[in-house]
C-alpha positions as CSV (number, residue, x, y, z in Angstrom):
1,M,11.4,-10.3,-23.5
2,T,14.3,-8.0,-22.8
3,V,13.2,-4.4,-22.5
4,R,15.4,-2.1,-24.6
5,I,16.0,1.2,-22.8
6,G,17.3,4.5,-24.0
7,V,18.6,6.9,-21.3
8,T,18.6,10.7,-21.6
9,G,20.7,13.0,-19.4
10,A,23.1,10.1,-19.1
11,T,26.0,11.9,-17.5
12,G,23.8,13.6,-14.9
13,R,23.2,12.3,-11.4
14,M,20.1,10.4,-12.2
15,G,21.2,9.3,-15.7
16,R,24.2,7.6,-14.3
17,E,22.1,5.9,-11.6
18,V,19.6,4.6,-14.2
19,I,22.3,3.1,-16.3
20,D,23.7,1.4,-13.2
21,A,20.3,0.1,-12.2
22,V,19.7,-1.4,-15.7
23,G,23.1,-3.1,-15.4
24,D,22.0,-4.8,-12.3
25,R,19.0,-6.5,-14.0
26,E,18.6,-9.3,-16.5
27,D,15.3,-8.3,-18.0
28,C,16.4,-5.0,-19.7
29,E,19.4,-3.4,-21.4
30,V,20.6,0.1,-22.3
31,V,20.6,0.4,-26.1
32,F,21.7,4.1,-26.2
33,A,22.5,6.9,-23.8
34,V,22.6,10.6,-24.7
35,T,23.5,13.9,-23.0
36,R,24.0,17.5,-24.1
37,D,27.8,17.4,-24.3
38,P,29.1,13.8,-24.1
39,D,32.8,14.8,-24.7
40,G,33.7,11.2,-25.4
41,R,32.5,10.0,-22.0
42,S,31.0,6.6,-21.2
43,V,28.8,5.5,-18.2
44,G,28.7,2.0,-16.9
45,G,30.5,0.8,-20.1
46,I,27.9,2.6,-22.3
47,E,29.2,5.1,-24.8
48,V,27.3,8.4,-24.3
49,E,26.2,10.1,-27.5
50,P,25.1,13.7,-28.2
51,D,21.4,14.4,-27.6
52,G,21.2,16.1,-31.0
53,E,21.2,12.5,-32.4
54,F,18.3,11.5,-30.2
55,D,15.7,11.5,-33.1
56,S,17.8,9.1,-35.2
57,L,18.9,6.9,-32.3
58,V,15.3,6.4,-31.1
59,V,14.6,5.0,-34.6
60,E,17.8,3.1,-35.4
61,R,18.4,1.5,-32.0
62,E,14.7,0.5,-31.5
63,P,14.3,1.1,-27.8
64,T,11.2,-0.2,-26.1
65,V,11.2,2.6,-23.6
66,V,13.1,5.9,-23.0
67,V,13.9,6.9,-19.4
68,D,14.3,10.6,-18.9
69,F,15.7,12.7,-16.0
70,T,16.6,16.0,-17.6
71,A,14.8,19.4,-17.7
72,P,11.2,20.3,-18.6
73,G,12.0,21.7,-22.1
74,S,14.2,18.8,-23.2
75,A,11.9,16.2,-21.6
76,V,9.0,17.5,-23.7
77,D,11.1,17.3,-26.9
78,Y,12.1,13.7,-26.1
79,A,8.5,12.8,-25.4
80,R,7.4,14.2,-28.8
81,S,10.1,12.3,-30.5
82,C,9.2,9.1,-28.7
83,A,5.5,9.6,-29.7
84,G,6.5,10.0,-33.3
85,A,8.6,6.8,-33.2
86,G,6.1,4.7,-31.2
87,V,8.4,4.4,-28.2
88,A,7.1,4.4,-24.6
89,F,8.4,7.3,-22.4
90,V,9.2,7.4,-18.6
91,T,10.1,10.7,-17.0
92,G,11.1,11.7,-13.5
93,T,11.8,15.3,-14.6
94,T,10.0,17.9,-12.5
95,G,9.2,21.6,-12.9
96,F,6.8,21.3,-15.9
97,D,4.4,24.2,-16.5
98,D,0.9,23.7,-17.8
99,E,2.2,23.7,-21.4
100,G,4.6,21.0,-20.5
101,F,2.0,18.8,-18.9
102,E,-0.2,19.3,-22.0
103,A,2.7,18.2,-24.2
104,L,3.1,15.0,-22.2
105,A,-0.6,14.4,-22.4
106,D,-0.5,14.8,-26.2
107,A,2.4,12.3,-26.5
108,A,0.3,9.9,-24.4
109,E,-2.3,9.8,-27.1
110,D,0.2,7.9,-29.2
111,V,2.4,6.0,-26.8
112,P,2.4,5.0,-23.1
113,V,3.8,7.9,-21.0
114,L,4.6,7.5,-17.3
115,R,5.5,10.7,-15.4
116,A,6.3,10.7,-11.7
117,P,7.9,13.3,-9.5
118,N,9.3,10.5,-7.3
119,F,10.0,6.8,-8.0
120,A,10.5,5.7,-4.4
121,R,8.0,3.1,-3.3
122,G,8.1,4.7,0.2
123,V,6.8,8.0,-1.2
124,E,3.9,6.1,-2.7
125,A,3.2,4.7,0.8
126,L,3.4,8.2,2.2
127,V,1.0,9.6,-0.4
128,N,-1.5,6.8,0.5
129,V,-1.5,7.5,4.2
130,V,-1.2,11.3,4.4
131,G,-4.8,11.9,3.3
132,E,-6.1,9.5,6.0
133,A,-4.1,11.3,8.7
134,I,-5.3,14.7,7.6
135,G,-8.9,13.5,7.5
136,N,-8.7,12.1,11.0
137,L,-7.3,15.3,12.5
138,P,-9.6,18.1,11.2
139,G,-8.6,21.6,12.3
140,Y,-5.0,20.7,13.0
141,D,-2.2,22.9,11.7
142,V,-0.3,21.4,8.8
143,E,3.3,22.2,7.7
144,L,5.3,20.6,4.9
145,V,9.1,20.8,4.9
146,E,11.2,19.4,2.0
147,T,15.0,19.3,1.7
148,H,17.1,18.7,-1.4
149,H,20.6,19.2,-2.6
150,N,21.9,22.6,-3.5
151,D,21.6,22.1,-7.3
152,K,17.9,21.3,-7.4
153,V,16.2,24.0,-9.4
154,D,12.4,23.8,-8.8
155,A,10.8,24.6,-5.5
156,P,8.7,23.2,-4.0
157,S,9.7,19.8,-5.3
158,G,7.4,17.8,-7.5
159,T,7.0,15.3,-4.6
160,A,6.0,18.2,-2.3
161,K,3.4,19.4,-4.7
162,R,1.9,15.9,-5.0
163,L,1.8,15.7,-1.2
164,L,0.2,19.1,-1.0
165,S,-2.5,18.1,-3.5
166,E,-3.3,15.0,-1.3
167,I,-3.4,17.2,1.8
168,E,-5.7,19.8,0.2
169,A,-8.1,17.1,-1.1
170,S,-8.4,15.7,2.5
171,G,-9.3,18.8,4.5
172,D,-10.7,22.3,4.5
173,F,-7.7,24.6,3.9
174,A,-7.5,28.2,2.9
175,G,-4.3,28.1,0.9
176,R,-0.5,27.7,1.0
177,T,2.0,30.0,2.8
178,H,5.5,29.6,1.4
179,G,8.0,30.4,4.1
180,R,7.6,33.1,6.7
181,E,9.4,36.4,7.4
182,G,8.7,39.2,9.8
183,D,5.3,39.6,11.5
184,Q,3.4,36.6,10.1
185,P,1.2,34.9,12.6
186,R,-0.3,31.7,11.4
187,E,-3.6,32.0,9.7
188,A,-6.4,29.5,10.2
189,G,-6.5,26.9,7.6
190,E,-3.2,27.7,5.9
191,I,-0.7,25.0,4.9
192,G,2.9,26.1,5.6
193,V,5.4,25.1,2.9
194,H,9.1,25.3,3.3
195,A,11.8,24.3,0.7
196,L,15.3,23.8,1.9
197,R,18.3,23.4,-0.4
198,A,21.6,22.4,1.2
199,G,24.7,20.3,0.4
200,D,24.1,16.9,-1.3
201,V,20.9,15.9,0.5
202,T,19.2,13.3,-1.7
203,G,15.6,14.1,-0.7
204,E,13.5,14.4,2.5
205,H,9.8,15.3,2.9
206,E,8.2,15.8,6.3
207,I,4.6,16.6,7.0
208,I,3.8,18.0,10.5
209,I,0.3,17.9,11.8
210,A,-0.1,19.6,15.1
211,N,-2.8,20.8,17.6
212,N,-4.4,19.8,20.9
213,H,-1.1,19.4,22.6
214,E,0.1,16.7,20.2
215,E,1.8,16.4,16.9
216,V,2.1,13.8,14.1
217,R,5.1,13.7,11.9
218,L,5.1,11.7,8.6
219,T,8.6,11.6,7.0
220,H,10.2,10.0,4.0
221,R,13.9,10.2,3.6
222,A,15.8,8.9,0.6
223,E,19.4,8.0,1.5
224,D,20.6,7.2,-2.0
225,R,19.5,8.2,-5.5
226,G,19.7,4.6,-6.5
227,V,16.2,4.1,-5.0
228,F,14.8,6.5,-7.6
229,A,16.7,4.9,-10.5
230,A,15.5,1.4,-9.5
231,G,11.9,2.6,-9.4
232,A,12.3,4.3,-12.8
233,V,13.6,1.1,-14.3
234,D,10.7,-0.9,-12.6
235,A,8.4,1.6,-14.3
236,A,10.1,1.2,-17.7
237,V,9.8,-2.6,-17.6
238,W,6.2,-2.3,-16.4
239,L,5.3,0.2,-19.1
240,A,6.7,-1.9,-22.0
241,G,3.9,-3.1,-24.2
242,R,1.1,-1.1,-22.5
243,D,-1.5,0.8,-24.4
244,A,-1.0,4.4,-25.1
245,G,-2.1,6.6,-22.2
246,L,-0.8,8.6,-19.2
247,Y,0.4,6.5,-16.3
248,E,1.7,7.2,-12.7
249,F,4.2,5.3,-10.6
250,G,1.3,4.4,-8.3
251,D,0.0,2.2,-11.1
252,V,3.3,0.3,-11.1
253,V,3.3,-0.2,-7.3
254,A,-0.3,-1.2,-7.2
255,D,0.1,-3.9,-9.9
């Protein structure tokens, strides 16, 4: 079966990468691509259409899955439309508030929805080992530093928040300290969190665990956005035909 994919945010950084990633495969195809202001553009030979036509396109073109990398508000709107049309939904959008997460969960009652802050398989590996490292080093200081390009809006990144959740679940911590300025000695049990934004850095996350005259550094560095797009397309193909529900990229990797 060829998985029919709709792409949102098609002229954005990740939208273009998703279209290219689909073009490299034989088991899926792009059946439509939308963006806020297409202005007659095409990406990878695919005509980009206005996102105002999304509701009609998701019915007329009969996509199996929609892949979304946009913004929280638009992603929620797309998810609702997909739920109404019986179309699976994959999103790598980050920065959702509680209401946004609830909207995705509502959509997942009708269709399969997969949300992931990061579609790199190496990040899944990092998530899987960080808890073990923290558990083996009780009482050690923990700092997390993440770096992204200068256009990224949300901070800390969605990936950083996921890593922080794993860290907190694996040790006895008092809370998070975001950056430091002035007279701020380190408090016992705090997790230092630092978000850097510079240039065109694709994405880097480093966890530093230090004490007892030693340090452990766990790092993931994405060198090309194509790795995220390839993972998102893997997720779309995997999600096709699944039961309604809320899924994670870890489900894809583990399968």
